[in-house]
N, C-alpha and C positions, 0 to 999 in steps of 0.2 A: 293330248297329242294323238293324232291319227296313226293307225297302224300302217307301216310301210308294207309294199308288196314286194318282198324279196324272196327268193327261193331259199329253202332250208335244205341243206345237204348234210347227211350223216355219213361219216367215213371212219374207218380205222386205219387209213393210210393217207393223212392229209399231206398236201404238197408242202414242202418245207417253206416255200415262199408265202403260203397262205398262213402258216404258223407265224412267220415273221411279221406278216402284216398285223396279225391280232396282237402280238407282243409290242410292236411299235405303237400301235393305237393305245394300248394300256399305259405304255411308258409316257406318251404324250399327256394322257389324262393325269397320270400320277405327278408328272413334272408341273402341270398347271396347278394342281392342288397343294403340292408340297415344296416344289422347287428343287426336288431331288432327282438325280438321274443315276442312281447307284446300283441298279439291278445288274448283277453279274453272275455268270456261271462259276461254281467252285467244285472242282474235282480233286481228290486225293488218290492217287494211284498206287498200287503195289505192283512193282515190276520185277520180273525175273532178271537178275543181273547178267546172266549168261546170254540170254536171248533178246532181252528188252521187252518181251511180251508182258502185257498187263494180265495179271492173274486175279485181280480183284481191286477193291477200292470203294470209294464212296463218291456220289455225285449229289449235287444240290445247287443252291444259288444264295445269294445274299441280296437283300433288298429292304430299303427303308428301315435299316437297323436290326433286321432279323436274318438269321441264318436258317435256311430251310434244308434239311437233309432229305433228299429224295430216295436215294438208294444206297445200300451198304451190302456188299457181298464179298465173302471170302470162300474159296473152295475148302472142303472138309479137312484136307491136310494142313491147312494153315490156321484152322480155328483153335482157340485155346492157347495159342503161342504168344499172345500179347500183341500181335500185329493189328488186330481190330482196335485195340486201345491206342496204339500209335497213330493209326489213321484218324481216329476221333480227335486225339490231341492236336494233330497237325491241322485238321479242319477247323477246329475251334480257334486255334491261334491265328489262322488266317482270317476267319470271320471276325475276330476282335480287331485284328490289324485293319480290317475294312470299316470298322466302326460299329459292328453289331454288338448289341447288349444282351440279346437273347436268341435262343435257337428253338426250332419246332421240328419234330419228326413224328411220323407215325409208322408203326410196325404192326404185324399181325401176331396174334396171341400164341401161335405156334412157332414164330420166328425168334426174336430176341429182345422181348421187353426187359427181361432181367439185365441184359447187357447194358441197356441204356440207363436203367435205374442205378446200376453199379457205377456208372460214370457221371452221376449227379443229375440226371434227368428225372422229372416228376410227371407222373401220369395225371392228366387233366381231363381225360375223357375216353370212353370206350363205346364203340358202335358195333353191335352184333349184326353179322350179315348172313346168318343161317348155318346150319349143320355144325354148330359149335365153334364157328370161326368168327372172330371179331377184330376190328381195327382198334388199336390202342394208340392214343395221341398223347405225346409227351412234349414238355418244354424244359428249358433250362436257362438260367441266368448265366451268361458267359463271363469268363474271366475270374471265377470264384475258385 
């Protein structure tokens, strides 16, 4: 196949419409290969009951039977209170409800790998990125 002559643009601020076009193209490809159109965002939010402000939570997505945890954050005053565990249980329950059988997450070695292991996640890889920092990749069979 001959190389096409398209411009390559690198940006840290992509237009949301461009991101949507890429996601749509990938969804169409996946649909053609699998017949599945199940990619959905999944967020579990921790809100202040007085103000309704979101103070933390987790974000991710479900797709083709997998739950991807992208971000998990709680401010220091809420860590160690069990709130993170509640967020993970709620996310996992929703992922299972959506038909997911496994989950995938990566964290950084100075963040919370022990938190995930405590919740049944298993390390399957680690990638060093310099200065003692590494990404730790974990997976979990859901519903156990």
